Structures are given as C-alpha cells and as structure tokens.
FIMARMAR-944371 format. One record per residue: residue in three letters; residue number from 1; x, y, z of N, C-alpha, C in turn; chain. Coordinates in steps of 0.001 Angstrom, whole numbers, m for minus. Example, Ala and Ser with C-alpha at 12.3 -4.5 7.8 and 13.67 -1.06 7.14 Angstrom:
// FIMARMAR-944371
['ALA'; 1; [13190; m5690; 7800]; [12300; m4500; 7800]; [13200; m3300; 7800]; 'A'],
['SER'; 2; [12850; m2250; 7080]; [13670; m1060; 7140]; [12900; 30; 7870]; 'A'],
// end
This chain:
// FIMARMAR-944371
['UNK'; 1; [120298; 77098; 110697]; [119298; 77843; 109935]; [117948; 77134; 109946]; 'A'],
['UNK'; 2; [117964; 75789; 109875]; [116696; 75051; 109875]; [115916; 75307; 111155]; 'A'],
['UNK'; 3; [116636; 75311; 112293]; [115970; 75530; 113574]; [115307; 76902; 113613]; 'A'],
['UNK'; 4; [115997; 77919; 113101]; [115419; 79260; 113069]; [114199; 79293; 112157]; 'A'],
['UNK'; 5; [114280; 78637; 111002]; [113136; 78586; 110092]; [111941; 77916; 110751]; 'A'],
['UNK'; 6; [112202; 76843; 111519]; [111120; 76153; 112219]; [110483; 77082; 113247]; 'A'],
['UNK'; 7; [111293; 77836; 113958]; [110768; 78777; 114942]; [109944; 79860; 114247]; 'A'],
['UNK'; 8; [110422; 80342; 113120]; [109663; 81333; 112362]; [108303; 80759; 111968]; 'A'],
['UNK'; 9; [108289; 79530; 111493]; [107012; 78904; 111091]; [106065; 78796; 112285]; 'A'],
['UNK'; 10; [106596; 78446; 113451]; [105771; 78372; 114662]; [105156; 79746; 114955]; 'A'],
['UNK'; 11; [105965; 80769; 114840]; [105492; 82132; 115108]; [104448; 82547; 114087]; 'A'],
['UNK'; 12; [104729; 82329; 112811]; [103773; 82731; 111770]; [102444; 82026; 111957]; 'A'],
['UNK'; 13; [102480; 80742; 112243]; [101231; 79989; 112454]; [100460; 80576; 113638]; 'A'],
['UNK'; 14; [101163; 80919; 114695]; [100507; 81479; 115877]; [99882; 82829; 115564]; 'A'],
['UNK'; 15; [100600; 83686; 114862]; [100055; 85004; 114493]; [98821; 84834; 113607]; 'A'],
['UNK'; 16; [98813; 83828; 112759]; [97651; 83586; 111897]; [96398; 83246; 112702]; 'A'],
['UNK'; 17; [96547; 82832; 113942]; [95397; 82474; 114772]; [94753; 83677; 115450]; 'A'],
['UNK'; 18; [95441; 84808; 115476]; [94878; 86007; 116104]; [93705; 86477; 115237]; 'A'],
['UNK'; 19; [92492; 86499; 115798]; [91331; 86848; 114970]; [91275; 88326; 114608]; 'A'],
['UNK'; 20; [90595; 88614; 113530]; [90371; 90000; 113117]; [89692; 90744; 114264]; 'A'],
['UNK'; 21; [90114; 91980; 114475]; [89535; 92795; 115537]; [90197; 92593; 116890]; 'A'],
['UNK'; 22; [91228; 91750; 116927]; [91964; 91491; 118162]; [93449; 91717; 117915]; 'A'],
['UNK'; 23; [94202; 91937; 118986]; [95647; 92106; 118902]; [96308; 91253; 119975]; 'A'],
['UNK'; 24; [97588; 90994; 119778]; [98380; 90241; 120747]; [99738; 90916; 120869]; 'A'],
['UNK'; 25; [100425; 90652; 121971]; [101761; 91219; 122148]; [102806; 90264; 121583]; 'A'],
['UNK'; 26; [103984; 90807; 121337]; [105091; 89981; 120857]; [105378; 88861; 121852]; 'A'],
['UNK'; 27; [105366; 89193; 123138]; [105625; 88186; 124165]; [104557; 87118; 124233]; 'A'],
['UNK'; 28; [103313; 87510; 124081]; [102204; 86550; 124084]; [102339; 85585; 122913]; 'A'],
['UNK'; 29; [102662; 86104; 121746]; [102850; 85241; 120570]; [104000; 84274; 120822]; 'A'],
['UNK'; 30; [105103; 84773; 121379]; [106239; 83899; 121678]; [105822; 82785; 122630]; 'A'],
['UNK'; 31; [105113; 83133; 123686]; [104663; 82130; 124656]; [103766; 81088; 123995]; 'A'],
['UNK'; 32; [102789; 81540; 123223]; [101844; 80620; 122588]; [102506; 79768; 121502]; 'A'],
['UNK'; 33; [103592; 80269; 120936]; [104322; 79514; 119910]; [105311; 78529; 120534]; 'A'],
['UNK'; 34; [105330; 78480; 121869]; [106252; 77567; 122537]; [107661; 78112; 122633]; 'A'],
['UNK'; 35; [107787; 79433; 122562]; [109101; 80092; 122592]; [109117; 81184; 123668]; 'A'],
['UNK'; 36; [108877; 80806; 124926]; [108817; 81826; 125977]; [110094; 82648; 126049]; 'A'],
['UNK'; 37; [109910; 83952; 126280]; [111053; 84842; 126387]; [111657; 85265; 125060]; 'A'],
['UNK'; 38; [111016; 84919; 123968]; [111579; 85206; 122640]; [110762; 86258; 121877]; 'A'],
['UNK'; 39; [110285; 87268; 122578]; [109475; 88316; 121941]; [110212; 88991; 120793]; 'A'],
['UNK'; 40; [111504; 89210; 120954]; [112265; 89867; 119877]; [112336; 88985; 118632]; 'A'],
['UNK'; 41; [112369; 87675; 118838]; [112377; 86761; 117697]; [111064; 86868; 116925]; 'A'],
['UNK'; 42; [109975; 87111; 117644]; [108681; 87297; 116974]; [108770; 88492; 116038]; 'A'],
['UNK'; 43; [109262; 89606; 116540]; [109402; 90794; 115697]; [110294; 90540; 114508]; 'A'],
['UNK'; 44; [111411; 89878; 114737]; [112344; 89572; 113650]; [111673; 88686; 112601]; 'A'],
['UNK'; 45; [110961; 87662; 113056]; [110348; 86714; 112114]; [109299; 87377; 111229]; 'A'],
['UNK'; 46; [108606; 88371; 111773]; [107567; 89035; 110990]; [108154; 89830; 109832]; 'A'],
['UNK'; 47; [109431; 90113; 109890]; [110103; 90774; 108781]; [110525; 89820; 107679]; 'A'],
['UNK'; 48; [110339; 88518; 107922]; [110764; 87503; 106958]; [109625; 86614; 106468]; 'A'],
['UNK'; 49; [108398; 87098; 106581]; [107253; 86306; 106119]; [107316; 86169; 104605]; 'A'],
['UNK'; 50; [107274; 84929; 104094]; [107284; 84748; 102633]; [106027; 85349; 101996]; 'A'],
['UNK'; 51; [106160; 85885; 100802]; [105010; 86511; 100136]; [103820; 85567; 99935]; 'A'],
['UNK'; 52; [104075; 84266; 99904]; [102979; 83314; 99683]; [102131; 83093; 100932]; 'A'],
['UNK'; 53; [102602; 83540; 102088]; [101857; 83390; 103338]; [101099; 84667; 103673]; 'A'],
['UNK'; 54; [99915; 84502; 104218]; [99156; 85630; 104734]; [99276; 85596; 106248]; 'A'],
['UNK'; 55; [100057; 86500; 106778]; [100274; 86583; 108222]; [99896; 88001; 108659]; 'A'],
['UNK'; 56; [98876; 88140; 109511]; [98431; 89480; 109919]; [99382; 90126; 110929]; 'A'],
['UNK'; 57; [100558; 90476; 110473]; [101620; 91051; 111297]; [101161; 92263; 112090]; 'A'],
['UNK'; 58; [100222; 92998; 111522]; [99780; 94257; 112117]; [98984; 94056; 113404]; 'A'],
['UNK'; 59; [98590; 92819; 113701]; [97860; 92525; 114936]; [98787; 92270; 116120]; 'A'],
['UNK'; 60; [100083; 92396; 115912]; [101064; 92155; 116973]; [101658; 93484; 117419]; 'A'],
['UNK'; 61; [101585; 93733; 118733]; [101991; 95012; 119312]; [102926; 94801; 120502]; 'A'],
['UNK'; 62; [103454; 95887; 121008]; [104253; 95829; 122232]; [103353; 95443; 123406]; 'A'],
['UNK'; 63; [103957; 95030; 124490]; [103192; 94540; 125641]; [102305; 95606; 126285]; 'A'],
['UNK'; 64; [102585; 96875; 126022]; [101753; 97949; 126559]; [100685; 98416; 125565]; 'A'],
['UNK'; 65; [100556; 97706; 124446]; [99568; 98049; 123432]; [100053; 99047; 122405]; 'A'],
['UNK'; 66; [101285; 99469; 122524]; [101846; 100455; 121597]; [102306; 99794; 120301]; 'A'],
['UNK'; 67; [102108; 100491; 119184]; [102651; 100029; 117917]; [104167; 100092; 118001]; 'A'],
['UNK'; 68; [104843; 99172; 117342]; [106305; 99131; 117395]; [106943; 100196; 116516]; 'A'],
['UNK'; 69; [106171; 100783; 115621]; [106707; 101780; 114706]; [106541; 103184; 115282]; 'A'],
['UNK'; 70; [107418; 104075; 114907]; [107374; 105452; 115394]; [106069; 106127; 114979]; 'A'],
['UNK'; 71; [105508; 106869; 115909]; [104260; 107590; 115650]; [104421; 108483; 114424]; 'A'],
['UNK'; 72; [103466; 108387; 113511]; [103487; 109201; 112306]; [104277; 108613; 111149]; 'A'],
['UNK'; 73; [105022; 107531; 111406]; [105796; 106918; 110328]; [104864; 106226; 109343]; 'A'],
['UNK'; 74; [105387; 105975; 108165]; [104593; 105298; 107137]; [104124; 103930; 107619]; 'A'],
['UNK'; 75; [105005; 103201; 108297]; [104651; 101870; 108796]; [103557; 101953; 109864]; 'A'],
['UNK'; 76; [103678; 102936; 110766]; [102664; 103108; 111818]; [101321; 103477; 111202]; 'A'],
['UNK'; 77; [101332; 104308; 110179]; [100085; 104690; 109512]; [99447; 103487; 108827]; 'A'],
['UNK'; 78; [100280; 102649; 108205]; [99762; 101451; 107547]; [99160; 100497; 108582]; 'A'],
['UNK'; 79; [99885; 100265; 109680]; [99398; 99367; 110717]; [98112; 99916; 111340]; 'A'],
['UNK'; 80; [98073; 101202; 111607]; [96877; 101828; 112166]; [95686; 101641; 111228]; 'A'],
['UNK'; 81; [95901; 101883; 109945]; [94821; 101729; 108975]; [94292; 100302; 108917]; 'A'],
['UNK'; 82; [95196; 99322; 108909]; [94771; 97917; 108862]; [93994; 97530; 110116]; 'A'],
['UNK'; 83; [94453; 97999; 111269]; [93738; 97699; 112516]; [92373; 98379; 112540]; 'A'],
['UNK'; 84; [92310; 99627; 112100]; [91037; 100344; 112093]; [90035; 99716; 111137]; 'A'],
['UNK'; 85; [90516; 99158; 110038]; [89622; 98441; 109114]; [88944; 97262; 109805]; 'A'],
['UNK'; 86; [89593; 96714; 110815]; [89041; 95583; 111560]; [88285; 96026; 112812]; 'A'],
['UNK'; 87; [88128; 97333; 112983]; [87379; 97846; 114127]; [88191; 98050; 115391]; 'A'],
['UNK'; 88; [89514; 97979; 115283]; [90386; 98191; 116442]; [90705; 99683; 116544]; 'A'],
['UNK'; 89; [90417; 100268; 117693]; [90698; 101685; 117911]; [92175; 101880; 118236]; 'A'],
['UNK'; 90; [92815; 102776; 117493]; [94216; 103121; 117731]; [94255; 104606; 118060]; 'A'],
['UNK'; 91; [94661; 104918; 119290]; [94742; 106308; 119742]; [96154; 106580; 120232]; 'A'],
['UNK'; 92; [96775; 107621; 119689]; [98155; 107969; 120058]; [99108; 106795; 119889]; 'A'],
['UNK'; 93; [98951; 106070; 118780]; [99852; 104961; 118439]; [99730; 103795; 119420]; 'A'],
['UNK'; 94; [98558; 103670; 120052]; [98374; 102651; 121079]; [96965; 102057; 120985]; 'A'],
['UNK'; 95; [96882; 100776; 121340]; [95609; 100056; 121373]; [95332; 99658; 122821]; 'A'],
['UNK'; 96; [94098; 99793; 123254]; [93725; 99405; 124606]; [93598; 97884; 124653]; 'A'],
['UNK'; 97; [94594; 97229; 125262]; [94619; 95769; 125298]; [93459; 95186; 126094]; 'A'],
['UNK'; 98; [92972; 95907; 127082]; [91838; 95403; 127869]; [90588; 95257; 127005]; 'A'],
['UNK'; 99; [90521; 96011; 125943]; [89365; 95960; 125047]; [89607; 95089; 123806]; 'A'],
['UNK'; 100; [90807; 95151; 123255]; [91078; 94491; 121976]; [92088; 93349; 122059]; 'A'],
['UNK'; 101; [92596; 93082; 123252]; [93585; 92018; 123405]; [92981; 90640; 123184]; 'A'],
['UNK'; 102; [93727; 89797; 122506]; [93296; 88419; 122222]; [93560; 87561; 123445]; 'A'],
['UNK'; 103; [92530; 86900; 123910]; [92641; 85961; 125019]; [92095; 84622; 124545]; 'A'],
['UNK'; 104; [92939; 83803; 123916]; [92448; 82527; 123383]; [91978; 81618; 124516]; 'A'],
['UNK'; 105; [90884; 80905; 124255]; [90420; 79954; 125265]; [91162; 78634; 125089]; 'A'],
['UNK'; 106; [90943; 77729; 125988]; [91685; 76475; 126002]; [91499; 75683; 124714]; 'A'],
['UNK'; 107; [90290; 75683; 124150]; [90073; 74909; 122920]; [90878; 75489; 121760]; 'A'],
['UNK'; 108; [90994; 76828; 121695]; [91824; 77436; 120654]; [93281; 77026; 120816]; 'A'],
['UNK'; 109; [93746; 77043; 122042]; [95134; 76692; 122301]; [95399; 75232; 121949]; 'A'],
['UNK'; 110; [94488; 74359; 122324]; [94699; 72932; 122096]; [94484; 72512; 120646]; 'A'],
['UNK'; 111; [93541; 73146; 119957]; [93166; 72660; 118619]; [93749; 73483; 117468]; 'A'],
['UNK'; 112; [94020; 74741; 117681]; [94533; 75554; 116577]; [96035; 75729; 116614]; 'A'],
['UNK'; 113; [96590; 75791; 117829]; [98020; 75975; 117960]; [98683; 74613; 117994]; 'A'],
['UNK'; 114; [99786; 74478; 117323]; [100432; 73170; 117166]; [101512; 72902; 118196]; 'A'],
['UNK'; 115; [101702; 73762; 119148]; [102910; 73651; 119962]; [102584; 73452; 121414]; 'A'],
// end
C-alpha cells in the first residue's frame, strides 16, 4: 500500500505542475511522474486525491484530447466548465492538443518535477 501511495503522490505532484489553460494526457503525466506505461494508474489516482490537496484533475485527458467522461454527463459538463474558465476550448467533448497541450521545457522538468 505504501508503494501505491507514493506513486499516487508522484502523480498528484505532476498534475499540479500543469499550468492553467493547458492540458496533458494520462500517459504524459505517467511518463513525467516516472511511471511510464501507467496511464491507467494516473486515472485511478485522481479518484483518490485527499480533500486537503488541490490537484487540477480536469486538466488531464485521453491521449487524443478527449475527456474521459461520457459526453453530456455531469462529470463531463463539470470538466468542460473548469477548462473553459481557464480559456481551454472544448468542442464535442474534446480539446485540441496541438493548441492547448502542455509541453514542459527542460527547466520545468528538472526543477519542478521531483522524479
């Protein structure tokens, strides 16, 4: 259990680095958190964020820019609203990654990410 908690903390810290107005994929977060190939673990961990932490879960999307929630669902509407508040365009439950995708530079990777 401790190992899983540590991995969750790595993921949460990485998601916290995604700036407002940008999005990242589950796989990208896994890679940057030092957990390559663990995209599903990223999704799972976001369901267990402690209330005392502020983790912008809504900035994490599928690799094709699609929201993970069903179109029209309450969760998809909430995620869409939060992204739109930050200036991210969501059309047909999808975000254009070429425009809004987070591409951290080397200094961000070396100085903000711990892994």
